[in-house]
Backbone as a ProteinNet text record, in pm:
[ID]
protein_1_A
[PRIMARY]
IIPALVVLARLPMKVAVGTSLMIIAVKSLFGFVGDLGAQEIQWGFLALFSGLAAVGLLLGVRLSRKISGEQLKPAFGWFVMVMGISILIRETVF
[TERTIARY]
-10447.6	-10380.5	-10229.7	-10190.4	-10047.5	-9968.2	-10014.3	-9936.4	-9922.2	-10026.7	-10019.2	-9919	-9916.6	-9821.8	-9677.7	-9657.8	-9522.1	-9476.2	-9562.2	-9522.3	-9527.9	-9639.3	-9657.2	-9590.5	-9605.6	-9547.6	-9406.1	-9362.6	-9228.2	-9199.3	-9301.2	-9282.5	-9224.2	-9141.2	-9096	-9216.3	-9206.1	-9317.9	-9376.3	-9293.1	-9343.4	-9417.9	-9367.8	-9434.2	-9567.3	-9569.6	-9693	-9799.5	-9759.7	-9855.3	-9913.1	-9827.9	-9875.6	-9963.8	-9924.5	-10002.8	-10139.6	-10144.1	-10272.7	-10363.5	-10306.1	-10387.2	-10444.3	-10365.8	-10414.4	-10527.2	-10511.1	-10615.7	-10744.3	-10732.8	-10850.2	-10915	-10834.8	-10889.1	-10966	-10909.4	-10976.5	-11105.1	-11099.1	-11218.3	-11326.9	-11287.4	-11383.1	-11445.2	-11364.2	-11415	-11521	-11493.9	-11592.5	-11720.8	-11708.6	-11826.7	-11905.4	-11835.7	-11900.8	-11975.7	-11908.7	-11971.2	-12091.9	-12080.1	-12191.2	-12312.2	-12292.4	-12402.6	-12453	-12396.9	-12434.1	-12583.9	-12648.9	-12791.6	-12879.2	-12823.8	-12903.8	-12922.9	-12833.1	-12841	-12814.2	-12865.2	-12838	-12696.8	-12619.3	-12481.5	-12478.6	-12414.1	-12395.4	-12266.7	-12281	-12165.8	-12077.6	-12136.6	-12057.4	-11965.8	-12022.2	-11941.3	-11834.4	-11870.7	-11774.7	-11658.8	-11689.5	-11584.2	-11493.5	-11553.2	-11474.3	-11384.2	-11441.1	-11365.5	-11253.2	-11282.3	-11180.2	-11068.1	-11104.2	-11002.9	-10912.8	-10972	-10892.4	-10804.2	-10856.1	-10775.9	-10656.6	-10677.6	-10567.6	-10460.4	-10502.7	-10406.7	-10329.7	-10400.2	-10334.9	-10236.3	-10270.9	-10181.1	-10051.8	-10065.2	-9946.6	-9859.9	-9923.9	-9848.3	-9779.7	-9848.8	-9791	-9669.7	-9674.7	-9560.5	-9440.3	-9462.8	-9351.6	-9296.2	-9386.1	-9343.9	-9268.7	-9307.9	-9243.5	-9096.9	-9060.3	-8920.1	-8833.3	-8897.5	-8823	-8827.4	-8918.4	-8934.3	-8901.1	-8812.1	-8775	-8881.4	-8878.4	-8970.1	-8952.9	-8829.7	-8803	-8860.7	-8865.7	-8928.4	-9080.1	-9130.3	-9274.1	-9336.3	-9264.1	-9318.8	-9367.2	-9283.8	-9334.3	-9447	-9439.7	-9546.4	-9678.1	-9673.3	-9794.1	-9844.8	-9753.2	-9792	-9864.4	-9811.3	-9876.6	-10013.4	-10021.6	-10149.1	-10253.6	-10216	-10309.5	-10351.8	-10257.6	-10290.1	-10386.1	-10359.4	-10447.3	-10586.5	-10593.6	-10724	-10798.2	-10726.8	-10788.9	-10844.9	-10768.1	-10815.3	-10935.6	-10929.8	-11040.9	-11169	-11157.3	-11274.4	-11326.9	-11237.4	-11280.1	-11355.7	-11303.4	-11370	-11506.2	-11510.8	-11636.4	-11741.4	-11699.8	-11794.2	-11837.9	-11756.1	-11791.6	-11849.3	-11807.1	-11852.7	-11978.7	-11981.6	-12095.1	-12192.4
-923.4	-870.6	-893.5	-1012.3	-1045.8	-954.8	-933.7	-843.4	-702.9	-653.3	-520	-517.7	-621.5	-626.6	-636.6	-711.8	-727	-598.9	-542	-425.5	-296.6	-271.5	-143.4	-139	-246.3	-247.8	-304.3	-357.5	-413.9	-525.6	-605.9	-720.1	-837.4	-918.8	-1042.1	-1131.8	-1214.5	-1296.7	-1382	-1448.6	-1534.7	-1454.1	-1336.2	-1250.4	-1201.1	-1166.5	-1119.4	-1228.4	-1351.9	-1463.1	-1481.8	-1485.4	-1500.8	-1385.7	-1264	-1145.9	-1149.1	-1186.4	-1191.1	-1298.1	-1411.9	-1516.1	-1469.5	-1393.9	-1340.8	-1240.2	-1153.5	-1055.8	-1127.9	-1229.3	-1304.7	-1377.8	-1436.3	-1509	-1416.4	-1299.8	-1205.2	-1153.9	-1120.6	-1071.9	-1179.7	-1303.4	-1414.2	-1437.2	-1427.1	-1444.7	-1340.3	-1214.7	-1109.6	-1134	-1177.7	-1209.1	-1324.7	-1427.2	-1543.5	-1505	-1431.4	-1389.4	-1300	-1214	-1126	-1200.6	-1316.3	-1393.8	-1505.5	-1520.2	-1632.1	-1642.1	-1532.2	-1537	-1530.3	-1491.7	-1467.9	-1591.8	-1688.8	-1805.2	-1932.6	-2042.7	-2172.5	-2216.9	-2255.2	-2297.8	-2449.4	-2497.5	-2640.9	-2679.9	-2717	-2739.8	-2854.5	-2958.4	-3070.8	-3027.9	-2952.8	-2902.8	-2807.7	-2722.5	-2627.2	-2700.2	-2806.4	-2883.7	-2952.4	-3011.8	-3077.5	-2976.9	-2864.5	-2761.3	-2706.5	-2683	-2631.9	-2733.1	-2860.2	-2964.5	-2973	-2967.7	-2970.2	-2846.1	-2732.3	-2609.4	-2621.5	-2682.6	-2701.3	-2793.8	-2899.9	-2990.2	-2914.5	-2834.6	-2753.8	-2655.5	-2599.3	-2506.4	-2576.1	-2693.7	-2768.4	-2809.6	-2853.7	-2889.3	-2766.7	-2653.4	-2529.7	-2484.6	-2500.7	-2463.6	-2550.8	-2680.4	-2770.9	-2740.5	-2712.7	-2682.8	-2550.3	-2454.8	-2322.6	-2328.7	-2431.1	-2446.5	-2491.4	-2548.6	-2602.6	-2512.3	-2414.8	-2327.3	-2184.5	-2122.2	-1983.4	-1888.1	-1766.4	-1664.1	-1636.5	-1644.6	-1620.7	-1732.4	-1854.1	-1964	-1951.6	-1893.3	-1881.5	-1777.7	-1670.4	-1562.9	-1611.7	-1680.1	-1724.7	-1827	-1913.8	-2012.5	-1941.9	-1839.4	-1763.4	-1690.4	-1634.8	-1566.6	-1659.7	-1780.3	-1878.5	-1917.8	-1935.1	-1970.9	-1862.9	-1736.6	-1625.7	-1620.7	-1640.2	-1635.9	-1749.1	-1870.4	-1983.5	-1960.9	-1911.1	-1883.9	-1774.7	-1670.8	-1563.4	-1613.8	-1695.6	-1753.2	-1842.9	-1921.1	-2009.5	-1929.9	-1821.4	-1737.7	-1673.5	-1622.6	-1563.1	-1663.9	-1784.3	-1887.3	-1921	-1939.5	-1975.9	-1866.3	-1741.1	-1629.6	-1597.5	-1628.2	-1593.2	-1709.7	-1831.5	-1947.5	-2007.4	-2021.4	-2088.2	-1988.8
29044	29161.9	29150.7	29108.9	29105.8	29012.4	28887.9	28801.6	28860.2	28922.3	28983	29097.6	29178.2	29289.4	29240	29132.6	29078.7	29009.7	28925.5	28845.6	28926.5	28991.5	29060.2	29197	29274.2	29408.9	29409.4	29295.2	29279.9	29381.7	29408.1	29497.9	29419.4	29483.6	29417.7	29388.6	29286.4	29241.7	29354.1	29430.8	29538.6	29644.7	29676.8	29775.5	29719.4	29590.6	29527.5	29527.3	29500.4	29501.1	29640.9	29741.3	29879.2	29923.3	29887.3	29923.8	29857.1	29730.2	29660.3	29719.9	29757.5	29820.4	29953.7	30028.9	30156.2	30133.1	30034.6	30002	29963.2	29878.7	29834.6	29951.6	30039.9	30155	30248.3	30277.4	30367.6	30303.9	30175.9	30105.7	30102.5	30077.6	30075.3	30212.4	30317.2	30452.8	30485.5	30450.9	30476.4	30397	30272.3	30192	30250.4	30295.8	30355.5	30482.4	30570.1	30695.9	30667.5	30566.9	30531.9	30479.3	30417.2	30360.1	30450.8	30569.2	30656.3	30680	30707.7	30736.9	30613.7	30500.4	30381.3	30294.2	30304.1	30216.9	30296	30242.4	30304.4	30265.8	30364.6	30341.6	30325.2	30221	30201.1	30273.9	30399.5	30485.9	30438.6	30382.4	30332.2	30218.3	30123.9	30012.6	30062.9	30157.9	30213.9	30281.7	30355.8	30423.3	30321	30217.8	30113.5	30042	30002.6	29931.3	30018.8	30146.5	30238.6	30258.7	30269.2	30283.6	30161.7	30043	29919.9	29908.9	29952.4	29950.4	30044.9	30160.7	30256.1	30198.5	30130.7	30066	29958.1	29878.5	29775.6	29834.4	29948.5	30016.9	30057.9	30117	30159.6	30040.6	29932.9	29812.4	29752.9	29754.6	29703.1	29782	29913	29997	29962.9	29948.1	29914.1	29775.3	29681.9	29545.4	29537.4	29620.5	29616.5	29658.8	29732.4	29772	29654.6	29552.6	29438.8	29316.2	29314.4	29198	29238.5	29163	29193.1	29138.9	29188.1	29140.2	28992.5	28944.4	28802.2	28715	28766.1	28692.4	28696.5	28802.4	28821.3	28728	28697.7	28614	28478.1	28398.4	28267.9	28279.8	28379.8	28398.8	28428.7	28512.3	28544.1	28420.4	28341.9	28218.4	28122.4	28103.8	28017.2	28072.3	28203.2	28265.7	28240.2	28259.9	28237.9	28091.2	27999.6	27857.7	27819.5	27866.4	27835.3	27893.1	28015.5	28076.2	27999.7	27957.5	27879.7	27748.2	27677.2	27550.9	27575.8	27681.1	27716.1	27741.6	27813.7	27842.8	27715.3	27630.4	27503.2	27417.6	27407.3	27327.4	27386.4	27515.8	27582.1	27567.5	27575.5	27568.4	27425.5	27326.4	27188.9	27110	27139.9	27063.6	27124	27252.2	27316.9	27365.5
[MASK]
++++++++++++++++++++++++++++++++++++++++++++++++++++++++++++++++++++++++++++++++++++++++++++++

């Protein structure tokens, strides 16, 4: 989502990251609500995961004040490349 927002919509990197997180959150909420009656929810795990996500959100906000969008682009590129290589190795070797 982020590369498309940056390249196609010409959004600044920080705006693209925030926009993509909002899209993912809304999509996840609809999926969760749609599955409420179909599956058993592990509420303890959900609470723990949500709490950790909230802490990550707060840390991300503080960190975003110190890192410019131009610094974020190469870091994101390296992250995507490492994750891609990791997935390729996992899918072909194991």
